[in-house]
N, C-alpha and C positions, 0 to 999 in steps of 0.2 A: 440490299439485294442479296439473295441467297446464292451461295456457291453450290452448283449442282455438278456432280461428276457424270457428264453425259456418256462417258465410255461405259459405265455400268448401266445407266438408264436405257441405252439403246442396245446393249449387249454386243459390243465389239468382241470378236474372237481372234482377230489377227492384227498385228502391228505392221504398218507399212514400212516404217523406216526408223531406225534408232537415231536419236539426237544426243549431243553432248550434255553433260550435267544431269544425266538420268532422265531427261525429258524424252517424250515419244510423240510421234505424229500418229494420232489414232485414226488414220485413214489409209486406204491403199488404192493404188492405181489398179483397176480391174480390167481395163481394156485400153489399147492404143491402136488407132487406125491412122495410116500414113498414105498420102497420095503424093507420089514423086512428081515434080514439075521439071520439065526439061525445056528451058527457055534460053536461047542463045544470049550470051553476055549478061546473064543474071546470076546474082549470088544466091537467090532463093532457090533451094533445091527440093522443097516439099512443104506440104501443109498437113498438120496433124490434129486429131481430136483425141482428147484424153478423157476417160470415164473414171470417176472416183466412186468407190464403194457401190458400184452398179446403180448409182442414183443421181449423179451430178456430172454434166458434160462441160468440158471446156473446148470450144471449137476455135479454129483459126490460129493455131500455134504455127508460126512459120519456122522452117528449118533453113538456116542461113549458113553459107560456106564462107569462111574467112581464112586467112593464111595459117592460123593455128589449128584449124579444123572446123567441125560443125558446131553450131550452138543453136539454141532456140530463142525465138522472140515471141513473147506472149501477145495475145490479141490486143489491139489498141485502136483508138479512134482519134481522128484528126479534129481538133477543136477550132473554134472560130478565129483564134489568133495563130493558126497554122502550126501549132505544136501537137505532138502526139502524147496521149495518156493511155496507160494500160487499162484495159477493162477488168481483167482478172490477172493476178500474178502471185507467185509464192512470196511470202514475207521473209522467210529465213533462208540462208544459204543451203541448209540441209534439204529443205523442201524443194528448192530450185534444182539441186543436184538430183533428187529423186525424179523430177519431171524430165530433166535433160537426159539422164541415163535411160529412162524408159523410152522416150521418143527417139533418141539417136540409135538405140539398139534396134527398135522396130524399123527405123529407116534403113539401116544396114541389112536387115532381113528381107526388105520389100523389093520386089522386082519392079523395074520401070514399066510403065504402061505403054 
């Protein structure tokens, strides 16, 4: 199998986030939409959609409140054995932080409906 440098092949011009050891994520979050949810006695505070590179959408990201503050839960599906499995999720802590920072920042900027 040939190793292809897709960053050059597709012509990325911006880096979304720097990673340790000189690695880089060659994608960027180009849009975040948040809908606040106000439900009594619920820890879920909103739902977000993140668009990557203006061409890939991740819907159903839940914004959850806990004692330490807000965090995001990636979209998941309940399986036949009553467990939940993520449908899409960041692989590295750096990528998760990029998602979390973008979603929570947008949440804090968004007015309640």
